[in-house]
N, C-alpha and C positions, 0 to 999 in steps of 0.2 A: 726768747724773743730775736736775740742776735742769732740765735742758729737758724732761726726760721728765715731770716733777711737774707740771711748768707745763702740760704739754700736756692730761695726766690731769685737772687742776683747770679747764682750759677746758670740757673734755669733759662735766663734772660741773655745770659753771655753765650748758652750754646746754641738759643736759638737764633740768636743773631750772625753766629759763625755758621750755620747751617744755611740761612738764608744768603750770606755772602759767598759760600762756596757754589750753592744753584746759581745764583747769579754769575758767577765765574765761568760755570760750567754752559751754561746758555749762551754766553758772551764767545765762550769758545766754540760751542756748535755753530753758531751764527758767523764767526769769522771764516773756520773752516768750510762752511756751505757757500760763503760768497768767493772764497778763494777755489773752491770747487768750481762754480759757475764763471768765475775768472777765465780758470784752466781750459773750460770746456769752450767758453770763447776764442781763446787765443787758439786753441787747436781746431777749431772751425773755420778762423780765418786763414791760418796758415794750409789748411787742406784747399780751402778755396783758391787761394794766391796759386796752390800747386798744379791744381788742375787747370785753373786758366793759361799758367805758364806751360803747361802738356798740350792743352788746347790750342794754344799758341804754336807751339813748337811744330805739332802736326800740321796745323794749317800753314806752317811756314814751309815744311816739307812737302806737302802737296803741291804748293806753288812752284817749288822747286822742279819735283818731279814733273810737271806740267810743262815747264819752260824746258826741260831736258829733252822731253818728246818733241816739241815743236822744234828745238835745235836739231833732233834727229832729221825730223821730215824737211827742215831748210836744205841740210846737207844732202839729202836724197834729192831734192829739186835740183841743186848745184851740179850733183853727179849725171842727172840725167840731162841737164843743159851742155854739159862738157861734153859727154860721152855715153850716148844714151845706151847704146849694145851693150858697154861692158860695166854700166853702171852697177847692177846687182851685184858684183863680186869687189867692188871699191873695198879696201881698207879703212877707208875715212868712215863707213856706216857704222862704225862701233868706236865710242869714244867716251873716256873717263875725265872728270874733273877730281883730282883729288881721290880720297877713298870712299865718299858718300856720294857723289854724283855721277851720273853718265848715262848714255843712251845706247842702244842697240836697235837696228836697223833691218828689217828684212824685205826685200824686194821680188815680188814673183810676178811672173809675166801674165797679165789679164787675159791674152788672147789664146789661152793653151784652156780656157773655160768654154762652155757652150752658151753660145749667145740667141737666148731663146726669141728674141724679137725679129731674127733673121729666118725664122720656121717658116712664116706665111704673110712676109711684107704685101700690102694692099690686097690679102685674101688669097696671094698665089702660094701654092707650097713650094718651098726649098727642099724637094724631095731628099737629097742626098744627108742633110741635116737631120730631116724628120727620120730619116732610117736610122740615123747615130744616136739620136734621142731614145727612140724604141728600143736599140740595143743595149743603150746605157740603163735603162729602166729594168730590163729583163736581166742584167747583171747584177742591178740591186736587189733582186730578188722579187720583181713586183711580178703577179701572175699576167699571163699573157691577154686574157680579158681585161683586166683591171688597165692593163698598157694600152690596149685600144680606145678605152674609153677616156684615159688621162690625156692621151696624145691628143685626139679627136676634138675632146671639149677645150684642151688648150687652142687647139686650132680655131676653134669657132669663137672663141673669146676673142683673138687677135682679128678676125676678119668681120670684112662688112655685115650688116644686116642682110638676111636673106640668104646666106650660106647655111649650111648645116650638113655636118659629118654625120655618117651612118652610127658611128657607136658614141657620139657626143650626147651629153645630157640634154633634154629639151629644157626650153626655156617656159618659166613660170612665174607666177606671182612672187614666189622666195628665191626664186633664182634666174637673175639676168645678167647673162654676159655684157662684159663692156664694149665689144665689138671696136676695139684699140688696142693699140700696143701696149706692152705691160709698161709700168711706170716704175716697179720694184719689183724684185726677184719676190719679195714676199706678197706678191698679188698671186701667186701660185695657191696661197692657203684659200682663195676665194673661190677657186674653179674646182668644179665637180669633178669628183673622184681623187683628187691629190690631197686630202686632210690627212690620210694615214702616213702617205710618204713625208710630208712637210712635218709631221710631228716627230720625226725622228731626229736625234742629234747630228749635225753636221749635212744635212740634206741638201744646204745650197753652196755647199763648197767648190761645186763644178758646175755652178752657173753663173752666167752674167747677162746685163743689158748693155754692155758697150761695145760700140762698132768698132772694131779694128780695122776694117776695110780689108780689101782684096780677098786672099783666102779664107775658107771659113775657119781652120784653126792652126796655132801655132804647135808643131808637136814637140818644141823644144821644151815648153812649160806644161803640156798637157799632162793630167794624173794618169796613173797606171788605170783606173776604169774607164776613163775617157779615150785613153789609147786602146785599149782593149776594145771598145766600141767602135770607134773610127776603123780597127782593124777589122771587126766584124763588118762594118758597112762597107767596106774595101774589097772584101771577100778574102780576107787573109784570115789565118788560123793559128792557134796555139799562143797561150800565155808566156811559154819560154821565149818566144820573139819579144813580147814587149818586155820582159824581165832583162832579156840581153841588151835591148836598147837602152834601158834606163840605167843599165850598170855602164854603159859606154856613154852616155849621155851625162853623168853626174861625176863622172872622174872616181880617180881614187879615193876620195872621203866620203864618197857615197851621198852627197848631199847636192840639190840645185843650187844654183846660182852663187857657186864659191868660185876661186881664182882659178883651180885645177880641172873645171868644166871645159872639154876639148869645143872646138869649133867644128860644127857638123856642116857637111852640105847636103842637100835635100836625097841626091842618090845614096850616098853612104848609109842616110838614116832609114832610106826605105829599104834598101838591100837588108840591112840589120834586121828590119821588121818583117824580112819574107818575101819581100816583091823582085822578082827576078830582074835583073837589070836596073835595078834602082826605079824602077818607073812604076805607076799604080795604074790599073785598067781603065782606058780611056773612056770606055761607056758607063762609066758610072758618075760621070759629071762631076768630080770632085779631085781638086789637088791640093795636096796640105801645103801651108807655108813651110819654108825652110827653115829649120831649127832656130828659134830664138832671133828671129831678125824683125818682129814685131816689136816696137817701143812703146807700150803701154802696161804700165806696172800698177801692181796694188802695192802700196808701200804699208807698213806697218812699224811704226816707230814707239818702242817701250821706253819712257825716261825713269831714271831710278834717283831718289834723294833717301839715302838712309835705309829704313826697310818699307819706305811708301812708293809704289811705282804708277805710274799713269801712262796709257797707252792712246796713240792717236792714229786713225788709217786714212790713208789716201787713195785715191785712182789718179794716176798723172799720165798723160802722153807727152812723150816725149816730141819737140818742134811742131807740136800742133798749134801753138799760140802764138801772141803776136810777135813779130819777126823772129819765128823759130824758138822762142822761149818754150818750156815744158808748161801745158796747161794742166790746171787741176781741175778734175772733171767733178770729182766728190771728195768730201772731208767729213770726217766724224770721231768721235770719241767714244773707246769702246770702254 
């Protein structure tokens, strides 16, 4: 009897011990699970805080970069106001604030581009400029037949109703020329024949709608292809002449709009381009502007804050605003 009681007691004690261990293990598992959940919440919270700080930091750098870009634009305006002809080579166009922030400004003369709105004002063709545009499109690899379609369709687009050039696309229900001046260089994309040309990168780099007044083009700011087209329209020949002129115009550093650029008069420039006596043929009805005498600039200001950059672009006319102040013709973020 005593031994049976002892065995029963041992069994009960063992069962209690096992139950106690099971409850302890379950409690430990619950504790570990709660710790895991708490750790996950803390990590998630920390990551969220960190991401907010990163976003906040990036937003701050974006604002700083935009402020730097605007500051560069303001400096360019001040330079145009003080000395419009020399503004592009001013050392003030490059500024640095500490190690993280700064701006770089580039100023290029707008009047070295081809003003498309001067091709046919009021429907009357500006024949010298039309010939330059034809030469330019040929240099860009456009087939002669396509050049005729593109140019005549462009002239019809800008001319009053009732005028129709021979090679221009006819008006249809799906194609209706505006019969008005271009409002944007991008209007070329709407004109018959221009789709392939305007699909190429950088197609608009040599075009403008800004009226600089006076002579057609400022050869001090014209690109190589515009100079080649101009030379072809004026009866000149030879890319070597254009390259020699560019080398002279840009100075020893080979860059336009820097302090080492020489001041060229028109006879010297034309002589370098191959015209005897520094004069263009009078029967062509076209006289280039003396180099870099126009004061309409395309200002590109790049602001920097850390690894973030922002760019603004303006077209500014020197002395064209109220009381001789620079006039901002257009402004946009790039």
